[in-house]
C-alpha positions as CSV (number, residue, x, y, z in Angstrom):
1,X,25.9,-10.0,8.3
2,X,25.8,-8.6,5.0
3,X,23.1,-5.6,3.6
4,X,22.0,-5.4,0.1
5,X,20.2,-2.1,0.2
6,X,19.7,0.9,-2.5
7,X,18.3,4.4,-2.0
8,X,18.0,6.4,-5.1
9,X,16.4,9.8,-6.2
10,X,16.4,10.6,-9.6
11,X,14.5,11.5,-12.9
12,X,13.2,8.7,-15.5
13,X,15.3,8.7,-18.7
14,X,13.1,6.4,-20.1
15,X,9.2,5.5,-20.4
16,X,8.8,2.2,-18.3
17,X,8.2,-0.5,-20.3
18,X,5.6,-3.2,-19.3
19,X,5.8,-6.7,-19.8
20,X,4.9,-10.2,-18.3
21,X,6.9,-12.8,-17.0
22,X,5.3,-16.4,-18.0
23,X,3.6,-16.8,-14.9
24,X,1.8,-13.4,-15.8
25,X,3.3,-11.3,-12.9
26,X,3.7,-8.1,-14.2
27,X,7.1,-6.2,-14.6
28,X,8.4,-2.7,-15.6
29,X,11.7,-1.4,-16.4
30,X,12.8,2.0,-16.4
31,X,15.7,4.2,-16.2
32,X,16.9,6.5,-13.3
33,X,19.8,9.0,-13.6
34,X,21.2,10.8,-10.2
35,X,23.5,13.5,-10.5
36,X,26.3,14.9,-7.9
37,X,27.6,17.7,-7.8
38,X,31.1,19.5,-6.0
39,X,33.5,21.8,-6.4
40,X,36.7,20.3,-6.8
41,X,40.4,21.7,-5.3
42,X,40.3,24.8,-7.4
43,X,37.1,25.7,-6.4
44,X,35.5,24.7,-10.0
45,X,32.1,23.0,-10.4
46,X,32.3,19.7,-10.9
47,X,29.4,17.3,-11.8
48,X,28.8,13.7,-12.1
49,X,26.1,11.6,-13.8
50,X,25.2,7.8,-12.9
51,X,22.6,5.9,-14.9
52,X,20.3,3.2,-13.2
53,X,18.2,0.4,-14.7
54,X,15.5,-0.4,-12.1
55,X,12.9,-3.1,-12.4
56,X,10.1,-3.7,-10.3
57,X,7.5,-6.3,-10.4
58,X,3.7,-6.9,-9.2
59,X,1.0,-4.2,-8.4
60,X,4.1,-1.8,-8.1
61,X,5.0,-2.2,-11.8
62,X,1.5,-1.5,-13.0
63,X,1.2,1.8,-10.9
64,X,4.8,2.8,-12.2
65,X,3.6,2.5,-15.8
66,X,0.6,4.5,-15.4
67,X,1.4,7.1,-13.6
68,X,5.4,7.4,-14.2
69,X,6.8,9.5,-17.5
70,X,10.3,10.3,-19.0
71,X,11.9,13.3,-16.9
72,X,9.3,12.8,-13.7
73,X,11.3,12.5,-9.9
74,X,11.2,8.9,-8.1
75,X,12.8,7.7,-4.9
76,X,13.1,3.9,-5.5
77,X,14.8,1.6,-2.2
78,X,15.7,-1.6,-3.4
79,X,18.4,-4.1,-4.1
80,X,21.6,-4.0,-6.6
81,X,21.3,-7.4,-8.7
82,X,24.0,-8.1,-11.7
83,X,22.5,-11.1,-13.6
84,X,24.5,-12.4,-17.0
85,X,23.3,-14.1,-20.4
86,X,24.9,-14.8,-23.7
87,X,23.3,-12.9,-26.4
88,X,22.3,-14.4,-29.7
89,X,25.8,-13.3,-31.1
90,X,27.4,-15.8,-28.8
91,X,28.9,-12.8,-26.6
92,X,28.6,-12.6,-23.3
93,X,26.4,-9.9,-21.5
94,X,26.2,-8.2,-17.9
95,X,23.7,-6.1,-16.5
96,X,23.5,-4.5,-13.4
97,X,20.1,-3.3,-12.1
98,X,18.0,-2.1,-9.1
99,X,15.0,-4.9,-8.3
100,X,13.2,-2.1,-6.7
101,X,11.3,-3.2,-3.4
102,X,9.4,0.5,-3.1
103,X,8.9,3.5,-4.7
104,X,7.3,6.9,-4.1
105,X,6.4,9.0,-7.2
106,X,7.9,12.6,-7.0
107,X,5.8,15.5,-7.3
108,X,3.4,15.9,-10.0
109,X,4.8,18.2,-13.2
110,X,3.4,22.0,-13.0
111,X,-0.5,21.9,-15.1
112,X,-0.6,18.1,-14.1
113,X,-4.1,16.9,-12.6
114,X,-4.1,16.1,-9.1
115,X,-1.1,17.5,-7.2
116,X,1.4,16.0,-4.2
117,X,3.0,12.8,-4.3
118,X,1.9,9.7,-4.6
119,X,3.5,6.3,-2.6
120,X,3.0,2.9,-4.4
121,X,3.2,1.2,-1.4
122,X,-0.5,2.8,-0.7
123,X,-3.5,1.7,-2.5
124,X,-4.6,4.0,-5.0
125,X,-8.2,5.1,-4.2
126,X,-10.4,7.5,-6.2
127,X,-11.3,10.9,-4.5
128,X,-15.0,9.4,-4.5
129,X,-14.1,6.3,-2.7
130,X,-11.9,8.8,-0.1
131,X,-15.3,10.1,1.2
132,X,-14.4,10.1,5.0
133,X,-11.3,12.3,4.4
134,X,-12.8,15.8,4.9
135,X,-11.6,18.4,1.8
136,X,-9.6,21.6,2.7
137,X,-12.9,23.5,2.9
138,X,-14.6,21.4,5.6
139,X,-11.8,21.0,8.5
140,X,-13.0,23.1,11.1
141,X,-11.6,26.6,11.9
142,X,-10.1,27.3,15.6
143,X,-9.7,30.7,16.7
144,X,-7.8,30.9,19.5
145,X,-9.6,34.0,20.6
146,X,-12.2,31.9,21.7
147,X,-13.1,30.1,24.6
148,X,-10.3,29.2,27.2
149,X,-7.4,29.2,24.7
150,X,-4.5,31.2,25.4
151,X,-2.0,31.5,22.8
152,X,0.8,31.2,25.6
153,X,-0.5,27.5,26.4
154,X,0.3,25.8,22.8
155,X,2.7,23.3,22.3
156,X,4.4,25.0,19.6
């Protein structure tokens, strides 16, 4: 059995570029940087940065283009693919990319509207469409000193 699966968490190195295939399917590409920090045998801090090319298709490509920008944190799940082509000058070119199957946006930068995380696998509904979810103020308050509830009976 073979497996080609990649999970990375990093920051965008450039804004996404949105294009369309001849079939009309949207495709976005962007770069993500990941780093690794460790101490060598002498106890000195070492750091290694890797740069990854990400390609995403369909509705996720449109969402990435709309919501992500340079510096934003992202979680990418996908597969590695290498493609080869001949450049216009006759040179052979190779590019290794991560074809994203799932993208989850990281926390919004301070001062950004909204807040929290956005998972592009879920539909993006506006706040007015999500009226069935009570706001923080509407959540019921439970007083453990009322009624038959005893703190020692709570399972946590």
